[in-house]
N, C-alpha and C positions, 0 to 999 in steps of 0.2 A: 504493498502500502505506499503510494507516494502521498506529499503532503497534498499537492495539487489536484489529484484523485478524492481525498479526502474533501477536499476543500470544495469540488465540485457537487459530491454528491452532497454535502451540506447544503449547497444550492438545490439541488435538487428537491431536497424533501422542504425547503421554504417557497420552492414554487408548487411542491404537491399540496401543502397547507393553504396556500394564497388563494390559486388558484379554485380550488373548489368552492369558495367563500361569493370571488368575483362571480363566478361560472359557474353555475352551479350544477344546470342542463347537460355542459359538456366535459366536465372536469371531477365530477363529483367522485369517481372511480380512484382518484389521485390520494382521497385520505388515507385509504388504505393501505399504503406506503408512505404517509410523509414522516411519519415518527421515525419509523422504520430508519430513512433516506436521512431527518434531522439528529439523529441520539446514535447509528454503529457508530459516525465516527467518531461522537464524541466519547463513545465507552472504547473503542481502542487505540482515541488519543492517552484518555485515564490509562491502559495497562489492564480495564476490567475485561470480562469476559464477553468477547464480540464475533457475531458470525463471522466480520469481517478478516478477524487475526484466524478462525477457522479456516476461512477459504485460501488463504495467503498463507498457510501451512499445508495444504493438501487435502483439509479434513472436511468434507463438505456436511459428513455424518448430519449433524446435530441441526442444520438447515434443514434438511432432508428429512430430520424426524420433524421438525417443525411445521413443514409445508403438510406434511402427510398427517397430523395428531390434527391440523386447522382444517383439512379436507374430511377427515372421519367425524370430529366435532362438528363441525357444519351439513355435514349429513345426519346426523343423526335429532341435532338442534330442530332441522326443519323435518326430520320426520315426526317428531314428537308435537310439532307446532299444528302439524297437519290435522288431527286431530281435536287436538284443543280448542277448547269454547272461548277461551279468550285467545285470539291466534291472532298473529302478523298476516297482513295480505301482502304481495309485495309488488310494488310494479318498479320494474329496471329500469330507469330510460334509454333506448337503443339497443335494449338486448334483445327484443323479439319475444315471440309468446310463445316459446317450448319451454315449459314448466317441469320441474320435478318433486312435486311435493307444493307448496306456496311460491315456491322462489325461482324465478326463470333461471334456466342453466347457467347463464352466463356468470349471475349472480355468486355461483360458487367457487367462484374465483378469489373473490375479499377471505373465506374464511382463513384458504392457507394465510395469506398474507397477514391480515388478522393476528393469527397466531404471532408469525415472525414480531410485529410491529411490540404483539404483546412482549416477547423474550425483551427486545432491546429496549423497552419503557420499563419493565420492571426492575431492569438490570442498574439502569442508571436513576431509578427511584429508590430503590435500596442503597445505592451507595449514598445519594443527597442526605437519606435517612441517618444511615447507619456509618459511613465510611467505608463499607463495603458492599458487595453484592448477595444476593440471596442464597447462593449457589457456594459460595467460601465458609467456611467452618464457623459453627455459631462461638467455641470455646476460641476462634482466634481472637487477637485485639485488632479494633477494628485499625483500619490504616489512615492517614493524615485527612485530616477536615479536609471535606471540598472548599474550594476556593468560594470568596466571596461574592465575585462576579456569575458564578456556574450558578449557586443558591439563589441571587438574583434575578438572572434571566430566567433561570425555571418552574420561580414563581410567575413569572410575567409573562411565560408563555402556558403557563395552568390558568391564571385568572383569563387571558384573551381569550384562551379554546373555551374555558366553561363558558364564558358569557357569548358566545358569538356563535356555540355547538346548538345550544335552544335554542338560539331564533333561529338557525339557518334548520334543523331538524325538523321544527313546525312549519315553517315555509316555504320548504322544497321538499320533505318528505310526506307528510302529513296529508294524506286527501280526502281522505273517507273515515268515516266514523259510522259505524253500524250497531244501532242499539235493539236488542232482541228481547222481547219481552217472554 
């Protein structure tokens, strides 16, 4: 991993976070990779567990496990959702009408990507909270405290994401409410 590549991944992550907010109809799917692209370079630079480091070392197993686990979880989620009384009914723009359960087939791409994103996010958040990642031995002494700029940046990103996401979800995804009596 070169510093230039890490910087480009970081920029792609920022674009993947901003574009869905500005043009949600066309770039909504980028949200499933935004935090991976933003946080994996940070995790790598901080020496935390990183999928980028795994790939650099020629070991794609963790990435493949996360992708497979995300797909399996997504399939099960939609399987259980299908017969649920209070269920999600998905309309994925530009994805077509072929569905497996209630999810358009193309929508299943998001589940593996979400698993990878959760891994990157949880490693970063664990470090911010405790000075070590969740995969490190809990008996081990915490590492050095995160830099102040990192704590402030993480808090700002969380606040911005939290407040814009709720509005964007209601504005751009919730189209139908059905009440059954």
